[in-house]
N, CA, C and O atoms as CSV, one atom per row, in Angstrom:
chain,resi,resn,atom,element,x,y,z
A,1,MET,N,N,-43.858,-83.263,-137.293
A,1,MET,CA,C,-44.327,-83.037,-135.934
A,1,MET,C,C,-43.299,-83.586,-134.959
A,1,MET,O,O,-42.619,-84.572,-135.241
A,2,ALA,N,N,-43.197,-82.935,-133.814
A,2,ALA,CA,C,-42.226,-83.345,-132.804
A,2,ALA,C,C,-42.632,-84.667,-132.158
A,2,ALA,O,O,-43.809,-84.930,-131.910
A,3,ASN,N,N,-41.628,-85.478,-131.899
A,3,ASN,CA,C,-41.889,-86.789,-131.311
A,3,ASN,C,C,-41.476,-86.880,-129.850
A,3,ASN,O,O,-42.152,-87.518,-129.043
A,4,THR,N,N,-40.368,-86.243,-129.518
A,4,THR,CA,C,-39.863,-86.362,-128.148
A,4,THR,C,C,-40.489,-85.304,-127.252
A,4,THR,O,O,-40.991,-84.283,-127.721
A,5,LYS,N,N,-40.447,-85.575,-125.941
A,5,LYS,CA,C,-41.020,-84.625,-124.983
A,5,LYS,C,C,-40.305,-83.282,-125.057
A,5,LYS,O,O,-40.933,-82.227,-124.969
A,6,SER,N,N,-38.985,-83.333,-125.218
A,6,SER,CA,C,-38.213,-82.087,-125.262
A,6,SER,C,C,-38.550,-81.275,-126.511
A,6,SER,O,O,-38.609,-80.047,-126.454
A,7,ALA,N,N,-38.768,-81.946,-127.627
A,7,ALA,CA,C,-39.116,-81.243,-128.862
A,7,ALA,C,C,-40.511,-80.643,-128.771
A,7,ALA,O,O,-40.755,-79.549,-129.278
A,8,ILE,N,N,-41.417,-81.354,-128.129
A,8,ILE,CA,C,-42.779,-80.830,-127.930
A,8,ILE,C,C,-42.728,-79.573,-127.061
A,8,ILE,O,O,-43.406,-78.586,-127.344
A,9,LYS,N,N,-41.926,-79.619,-126.009
A,9,LYS,CA,C,-41.788,-78.461,-125.119
A,9,LYS,C,C,-41.162,-77.282,-125.873
A,9,LYS,O,O,-41.597,-76.143,-125.704
A,10,ARG,N,N,-40.146,-77.545,-126.703
A,10,ARG,CA,C,-39.516,-76.478,-127.476
A,10,ARG,C,C,-40.539,-75.821,-128.407
A,10,ARG,O,O,-40.527,-74.601,-128.575
A,11,ASN,N,N,-41.416,-76.616,-129.007
A,11,ASN,CA,C,-42.453,-76.058,-129.878
A,11,ASN,C,C,-43.382,-75.141,-129.086
A,11,ASN,O,O,-43.729,-74.054,-129.548
A,12,ARG,N,N,-43.784,-75.581,-127.891
A,12,ARG,CA,C,-44.646,-74.753,-127.035
A,12,ARG,C,C,-43.962,-73.433,-126.696
A,12,ARG,O,O,-44.576,-72.368,-126.760
A,13,GLN,N,N,-42.686,-73.518,-126.337
A,13,GLN,CA,C,-41.940,-72.316,-125.963
A,13,GLN,C,C,-41.811,-71.362,-127.143
A,13,GLN,O,O,-41.925,-70.146,-126.985
A,14,THR,N,N,-41.573,-71.917,-128.319
A,14,THR,CA,C,-41.430,-71.092,-129.515
A,14,THR,C,C,-42.727,-70.348,-129.818
A,14,THR,O,O,-42.704,-69.164,-130.154
A,15,ILE,N,N,-43.845,-71.037,-129.700
A,15,ILE,CA,C,-45.142,-70.400,-129.953
A,15,ILE,C,C,-45.383,-69.271,-128.961
A,15,ILE,O,O,-45.818,-68.187,-129.350
A,16,THR,N,N,-45.105,-69.513,-127.686
A,16,THR,CA,C,-45.305,-68.498,-126.654
A,16,THR,C,C,-44.428,-67.279,-126.914
A,16,THR,O,O,-44.894,-66.142,-126.836
A,17,ARG,N,N,-43.155,-67.522,-127.223
A,17,ARG,CA,C,-42.228,-66.411,-127.467
A,17,ARG,C,C,-42.608,-65.624,-128.705
A,17,ARG,O,O,-42.500,-64.398,-128.724
A,18,THR,N,N,-43.057,-66.332,-129.748
A,18,THR,CA,C,-43.453,-65.666,-130.981
A,18,THR,C,C,-44.632,-64.732,-130.730
A,18,THR,O,O,-44.646,-63.603,-131.220
A,19,GLU,N,N,-45.613,-65.192,-129.975
A,19,GLU,CA,C,-46.776,-64.353,-129.657
A,19,GLU,C,C,-46.367,-63.137,-128.847
A,19,GLU,O,O,-46.846,-62.030,-129.093
A,20,ARG,N,N,-45.482,-63.342,-127.879
A,20,ARG,CA,C,-45.021,-62.240,-127.032
A,20,ARG,C,C,-44.259,-61.205,-127.862
A,20,ARG,O,O,-44.468,-60.002,-127.711
A,21,ASN,N,N,-43.371,-61.687,-128.742
A,21,ASN,CA,C,-42.586,-60.784,-129.588
A,21,ASN,C,C,-43.478,-60.026,-130.562
A,21,ASN,O,O,-43.270,-58.836,-130.802
A,22,ARG,N,N,-44.468,-60.710,-131.120
A,22,ARG,CA,C,-45.384,-60.061,-132.061
A,22,ARG,C,C,-46.159,-58.944,-131.366
A,22,ARG,O,O,-46.347,-57.867,-131.931
A,23,ALA,N,N,-46.606,-59.204,-130.145
A,23,ALA,CA,C,-47.342,-58.195,-129.385
A,23,ALA,C,C,-46.456,-56.997,-129.082
A,23,ALA,O,O,-46.902,-55.853,-129.177
A,24,GLU,N,N,-45.212,-57.250,-128.719
A,24,GLU,CA,C,-44.287,-56.165,-128.384
A,24,GLU,C,C,-43.960,-55.321,-129.612
A,24,GLU,O,O,-43.899,-54.094,-129.524
A,25,LYS,N,N,-43.753,-55.965,-130.746
A,25,LYS,CA,C,-43.485,-55.224,-131.977
A,25,LYS,C,C,-44.706,-54.404,-132.400
A,25,LYS,O,O,-44.570,-53.281,-132.886
A,26,SER,N,N,-45.880,-54.968,-132.213
A,26,SER,CA,C,-47.109,-54.260,-132.532
A,26,SER,C,C,-47.264,-53.024,-131.651
A,26,SER,O,O,-47.664,-51.959,-132.121
A,27,ARG,N,N,-46.940,-53.180,-130.360
A,27,ARG,CA,C,-46.987,-52.061,-129.420
A,27,ARG,C,C,-46.026,-50.958,-129.855
A,27,ARG,O,O,-46.342,-49.772,-129.762
A,28,MET,N,N,-44.849,-51.366,-130.331
A,28,MET,CA,C,-43.852,-50.402,-130.779
A,28,MET,C,C,-44.349,-49.638,-132.013
A,28,MET,O,O,-44.196,-48.419,-132.098
A,29,LYS,N,N,-44.937,-50.356,-132.956
A,29,LYS,CA,C,-45.441,-49.716,-134.169
A,29,LYS,C,C,-46.586,-48.754,-133.847
A,29,LYS,O,O,-46.679,-47.673,-134.429
A,30,ALA,N,N,-47.449,-49.149,-132.924
A,30,ALA,CA,C,-48.575,-48.288,-132.537
A,30,ALA,C,C,-48.068,-47.017,-131.873
A,30,ALA,O,O,-48.588,-45.931,-132.130
A,31,ALA,N,N,-47.060,-47.146,-131.023
A,31,ALA,CA,C,-46.485,-45.968,-130.354
A,31,ALA,C,C,-45.848,-45.040,-131.372
A,31,ALA,O,O,-45.931,-43.818,-131.246
A,32,ARG,N,N,-45.212,-45.622,-132.384
A,32,ARG,CA,C,-44.590,-44.801,-133.422
A,32,ARG,C,C,-45.648,-44.038,-134.220
A,32,ARG,O,O,-45.478,-42.855,-134.517
A,33,LYS,N,N,-46.739,-44.723,-134.563
A,33,LYS,CA,C,-47.808,-44.062,-135.314
A,33,LYS,C,C,-48.417,-42.922,-134.501
A,33,LYS,O,O,-48.716,-41.858,-135.045
A,34,THR,N,N,-48.599,-43.142,-133.206
A,34,THR,CA,C,-49.146,-42.101,-132.338
A,34,THR,C,C,-48.218,-40.893,-132.308
A,34,THR,O,O,-48.668,-39.750,-132.385
A,35,THR,N,N,-46.928,-41.154,-132.195
A,35,THR,CA,C,-45.940,-40.075,-132.156
A,35,THR,C,C,-45.931,-39.300,-133.464
A,35,THR,O,O,-45.927,-38.069,-133.461
A,36,LEU,N,N,-45.927,-40.016,-134.579
A,36,LEU,CA,C,-45.916,-39.349,-135.873
A,36,LEU,C,C,-47.185,-38.526,-136.098
A,36,LEU,O,O,-47.136,-37.446,-136.687
A,37,ALA,N,N,-48.309,-39.040,-135.630
A,37,ALA,CA,C,-49.570,-38.294,-135.761
A,37,ALA,C,C,-49.505,-37.005,-134.951
A,37,ALA,O,O,-49.985,-35.964,-135.398
A,38,ALA,N,N,-48.915,-37.072,-133.764
A,38,ALA,CA,C,-48.778,-35.876,-132.929
A,38,ALA,C,C,-47.832,-34.869,-133.574
A,38,ALA,O,O,-48.055,-33.661,-133.487
A,39,ILE,N,N,-46.785,-35.357,-134.215
A,39,ILE,CA,C,-45.833,-34.468,-134.886
A,39,ILE,C,C,-46.496,-33.784,-136.075
A,39,ILE,O,O,-46.329,-32.582,-136.280
A,40,VAL,N,N,-47.246,-34.553,-136.855
A,40,VAL,CA,C,-47.922,-33.996,-138.032
A,40,VAL,C,C,-48.962,-32.955,-137.625
A,40,VAL,O,O,-49.159,-31.961,-138.325
A,41,SER,N,N,-49.628,-33.185,-136.490
A,41,SER,CA,C,-50.644,-32.230,-136.040
A,41,SER,C,C,-50.021,-30.912,-135.603
A,41,SER,O,O,-50.700,-29.886,-135.561
A,42,GLY,N,N,-48.723,-30.935,-135.274
A,42,GLY,CA,C,-48.034,-29.709,-134.894
A,42,GLY,C,C,-48.125,-29.384,-133.416
A,42,GLY,O,O,-47.630,-28.342,-132.986
A,43,ASN,N,N,-48.741,-30.243,-132.635
A,43,ASN,CA,C,-48.875,-30.019,-131.196
A,43,ASN,C,C,-47.607,-30.538,-130.510
A,43,ASN,O,O,-47.427,-31.744,-130.340
A,44,LYS,N,N,-46.730,-29.599,-130.120
A,44,LYS,CA,C,-45.424,-29.995,-129.595
A,44,LYS,C,C,-45.528,-30.706,-128.247
A,44,LYS,O,O,-44.813,-31.680,-128.010
A,45,ASP,N,N,-46.408,-30.235,-127.362
A,45,ASP,CA,C,-46.547,-30.867,-126.048
A,45,ASP,C,C,-46.994,-32.320,-126.179
A,45,ASP,O,O,-46.442,-33.217,-125.543
A,46,GLU,N,N,-47.992,-32.527,-127.007
A,46,GLU,CA,C,-48.506,-33.882,-127.239
A,46,GLU,C,C,-47.431,-34.764,-127.889
A,46,GLU,O,O,-47.295,-35.940,-127.553
A,47,ALA,N,N,-46.676,-34.184,-128.816
A,47,ALA,CA,C,-45.625,-34.928,-129.512
A,47,ALA,C,C,-44.515,-35.342,-128.553
A,47,ALA,O,O,-43.981,-36.447,-128.658
A,48,VAL,N,N,-44.169,-34.467,-127.625
A,48,VAL,CA,C,-43.121,-34.780,-126.651
A,48,VAL,C,C,-43.566,-35.920,-125.738
A,48,VAL,O,O,-42.781,-36.819,-125.439
A,49,LYS,N,N,-44.816,-35.885,-125.296
A,49,LYS,CA,C,-45.342,-36.965,-124.447
A,49,LYS,C,C,-45.354,-38.295,-125.199
A,49,LYS,O,O,-44.949,-39.328,-124.668
A,50,ALA,N,N,-45.826,-38.249,-126.445
A,50,ALA,CA,C,-45.892,-39.467,-127.255
A,50,ALA,C,C,-44.487,-40.000,-127.541
A,50,ALA,O,O,-44.270,-41.212,-127.566
A,51,ALA,N,N,-43.542,-39.094,-127.756
A,51,ALA,CA,C,-42.158,-39.502,-128.025
A,51,ALA,C,C,-41.538,-40.158,-126.807
A,51,ALA,O,O,-40.733,-41.080,-126.939
A,52,SER,N,N,-41.902,-39.695,-125.632
A,52,SER,CA,C,-41.386,-40.287,-124.401
A,52,SER,C,C,-41.850,-41.733,-124.274
A,52,SER,O,O,-41.066,-42.621,-123.939
A,53,VAL,N,N,-43.129,-41.956,-124.544
A,53,VAL,CA,C,-43.678,-43.311,-124.500
A,53,VAL,C,C,-43.017,-44.173,-125.575
A,53,VAL,O,O,-42.631,-45.314,-125.319
A,54,PHE,N,N,-42.892,-43.617,-126.774
A,54,PHE,CA,C,-42.276,-44.345,-127.894
A,54,PHE,C,C,-40.832,-44.720,-127.567
A,54,PHE,O,O,-40.400,-45.841,-127.836
A,55,SER,N,N,-40.099,-43.789,-126.993
A,55,SER,CA,C,-38.706,-44.037,-126.635
A,55,SER,C,C,-38.589,-45.189,-125.640
A,55,SER,O,O,-37.708,-46.039,-125.762
A,56,SER,N,N,-39.475,-45.208,-124.665
A,56,SER,CA,C,-39.479,-46.270,-123.662
A,56,SER,C,C,-39.769,-47.630,-124.296
A,56,SER,O,O,-39.096,-48.617,-123.998
A,57,VAL,N,N,-40.762,-47.673,-125.162
A,57,VAL,CA,C,-41.143,-48.927,-125.816
A,57,VAL,C,C,-40.008,-49.429,-126.711
A,57,VAL,O,O,-39.727,-50.627,-126.750
A,58,VAL,N,N,-39.360,-48.509,-127.430
A,58,VAL,CA,C,-38.265,-48.883,-128.323
A,58,VAL,C,C,-37.076,-49.408,-127.522
A,58,VAL,O,O,-36.450,-50.396,-127.908
A,59,ASP,N,N,-36.767,-48.748,-126.409
A,59,ASP,CA,C,-35.654,-49.207,-125.569
A,59,ASP,C,C,-35.911,-50.613,-125.029
A,59,ASP,O,O,-35.005,-51.446,-124.987
A,60,LYS,N,N,-37.150,-50.869,-124.617
A,60,LYS,CA,C,-37.496,-52.202,-124.115
A,60,LYS,C,C,-37.369,-53.243,-125.216
A,60,LYS,O,O,-36.898,-54.353,-124.971
A,61,ALA,N,N,-37.789,-52.891,-126.432
A,61,ALA,CA,C,-37.686,-53.821,-127.561
A,61,ALA,C,C,-36.220,-54.117,-127.871
A,61,ALA,O,O,-35.869,-55.254,-128.188
A,62,ALA,N,N,-35.372,-53.106,-127.781
A,62,ALA,CA,C,-33.943,-53.311,-128.039
A,62,ALA,C,C,-33.318,-54.166,-126.933
A,62,ALA,O,O,-32.467,-55.015,-127.197
A,63,LYS,N,N,-33.745,-53.934,-125.712
A,63,LYS,CA,C,-33.216,-54.698,-124.583
A,63,LYS,C,C,-33.573,-56.178,-124.709
A,63,LYS,O,O,-32.798,-57.048,-124.310
A,64,ARG,N,N,-34.741,-56.453,-125.263
A,64,ARG,CA,C,-35.208,-57.834,-125.417
A,64,ARG,C,C,-34.793,-58.444,-126.753
A,64,ARG,O,O,-35.254,-59.526,-127.115
A,65,ASN,N,N,-33.917,-57.746,-127.488
A,65,ASN,CA,C,-33.394,-58.220,-128.777
A,65,ASN,C,C,-34.475,-58.391,-129.842
A,65,ASN,O,O,-34.336,-59.233,-130.730
A,66,LEU,N,N,-35.542,-57.609,-129.766
A,66,LEU,CA,C,-36.544,-57.632,-130.835
A,66,LEU,C,C,-36.074,-56.777,-132.004
A,66,LEU,O,O,-36.348,-57.086,-133.163
A,67,ILE,N,N,-35.367,-55.705,-131.687
A,67,ILE,CA,C,-34.752,-54.870,-132.716
A,67,ILE,C,C,-33.310,-54.621,-132.298
A,67,ILE,O,O,-32.963,-54.767,-131.125
A,68,HIS,N,N,-32.482,-54.249,-133.245
A,68,HIS,CA,C,-31.075,-53.959,-132.967
A,68,HIS,C,C,-30.970,-52.646,-132.191
A,68,HIS,O,O,-31.739,-51.718,-132.445
A,69,PRO,N,N,-30.041,-52.557,-131.260
A,69,PRO,CA,C,-29.880,-51.311,-130.493
A,69,PRO,C,C,-29.625,-50.085,-131.367
A,69,PRO,O,O,-30.072,-48.987,-131.034
A,70,ASN,N,N,-28.914,-50.260,-132.479
A,70,ASN,CA,C,-28.685,-49.127,-133.379
A,70,ASN,C,C,-29.983,-48.677,-134.042
A,70,ASN,O,O,-30.189,-47.482,-134.256
A,71,LYS,N,N,-30.851,-49.619,-134.365
A,71,LYS,CA,C,-32.149,-49.264,-134.956
A,71,LYS,C,C,-32.972,-48.469,-133.952
A,71,LYS,O,O,-33.651,-47.507,-134.312
A,72,ALA,N,N,-32.903,-48.881,-132.689
A,72,ALA,CA,C,-33.611,-48.151,-131.638
A,72,ALA,C,C,-33.095,-46.719,-131.560
A,72,ALA,O,O,-33.881,-45.776,-131.468
A,73,ALA,N,N,-31.785,-46.558,-131.598
A,73,ALA,CA,C,-31.185,-45.228,-131.535
A,73,ALA,C,C,-31.600,-44.391,-132.744
A,73,ALA,O,O,-31.891,-43.202,-132.613
A,74,ASN,N,N,-31.625,-45.019,-133.925
A,74,ASN,CA,C,-32.021,-44.292,-135.134
A,74,ASN,C,C,-33.474,-43.841,-135.066
A,74,ASN,O,O,-33.793,-42.715,-135.448
A,75,LEU,N,N,-34.359,-44.715,-134.581
A,75,LEU,CA,C,-35.777,-44.356,-134.478
A,75,LEU,C,C,-35.969,-43.188,-133.506
A,75,LEU,O,O,-36.703,-42.244,-133.797
A,76,LYS,N,N,-35.308,-43.259,-132.360
A,76,LYS,CA,C,-35.437,-42.202,-131.356
A,76,LYS,C,C,-34.865,-40.890,-131.886
A,76,LYS,O,O,-35.421,-39.821,-131.637
A,77,SER,N,N,-33.761,-40.974,-132.612
A,77,SER,CA,C,-33.138,-39.784,-133.177
A,77,SER,C,C,-34.047,-39.110,-134.213
A,77,SER,O,O,-34.182,-37.887,-134.236
A,78,LYS,N,N,-34.662,-39.927,-135.060
A,78,LYS,CA,C,-35.566,-39.380,-136.085
A,78,LYS,C,C,-36.750,-38.653,-135.450
A,78,LYS,O,O,-37.130,-37.568,-135.890
A,79,THR,N,N,-37.324,-39.255,-134.419
A,79,THR,CA,C,-38.476,-38.611,-133.770
A,79,THR,C,C,-38.049,-37.335,-133.062
A,79,THR,O,O,-38.776,-36.343,-133.086
A,80,ALA,N,N,-36.872,-37.348,-132.427
A,80,ALA,CA,C,-36.388,-36.143,-131.737
A,80,ALA,C,C,-36.160,-35.019,-132.742
A,80,ALA,O,O,-36.490,-33.864,-132.473
A,81,LYS,N,N,-35.594,-35.361,-133.905
A,81,LYS,CA,C,-35.360,-34.367,-134.952
A,81,LYS,C,C,-36.678,-33.780,-135.448
A,81,LYS,O,O,-36.798,-32.571,-135.649
A,82,ALA,N,N,-37.658,-34.652,-135.640
A,82,ALA,CA,C,-38.957,-34.200,-136.158
A,82,ALA,C,C,-39.641,-33.290,-135.146
A,82,ALA,O,O,-40.281,-32.310,-135.529
A,83,ILE,N,N,-39.513,-33.604,-133.852
A,83,ILE,CA,C,-40.123,-32.772,-132.802
A,83,ILE,C,C,-39.413,-31.424,-132.746
A,83,ILE,O,O,-40.061,-30.390,-132.582
A,84,ALA,N,N,-38.104,-31.424,-132.878
A,84,ALA,CA,C,-37.346,-30.175,-132.853
A,84,ALA,C,C,-37.722,-29.282,-134.034
A,84,ALA,O,O,-37.677,-28.057,-133.930
A,85,ALA,N,N,-38.093,-29.898,-135.156
A,85,ALA,CA,C,-38.472,-29.137,-136.339
A,85,ALA,C,C,-39.845,-28.480,-136.198
A,85,ALA,O,O,-40.174,-27.560,-136.947
A,86,ILE,N,N,-40.641,-28.948,-135.244
A,86,ILE,CA,C,-41.976,-28.345,-135.045
A,86,ILE,C,C,-41.819,-26.887,-134.645
A,86,ILE,O,O,-42.483,-25.998,-135.177
A,87,GLY,N,N,-40.907,-26.665,-133.677
A,87,GLY,CA,C,-40.549,-25.355,-133.156
A,87,GLY,C,C,-41.478,-24.303,-133.516
A,87,GLY,O,O,-41.282,-23.149,-133.134
């Protein structure tokens, strides 16, 4: 257990950041599932809307260093490819 005031504060900050990051990652996963469900259903309009939301969430996660920027690009590319295949 932390003894100094600074160590206690660091523990508090770590807990807060961990909760925030977990929520953001969860939001990203939920957006991805929604997008994939729209793609599987074959509804292109719905899939495009869901992909737009997913793209925004992924970009924010990459900006906040929750995921690597290349991973964000790969995820967005995969969804764009899948939507194009609906055609």
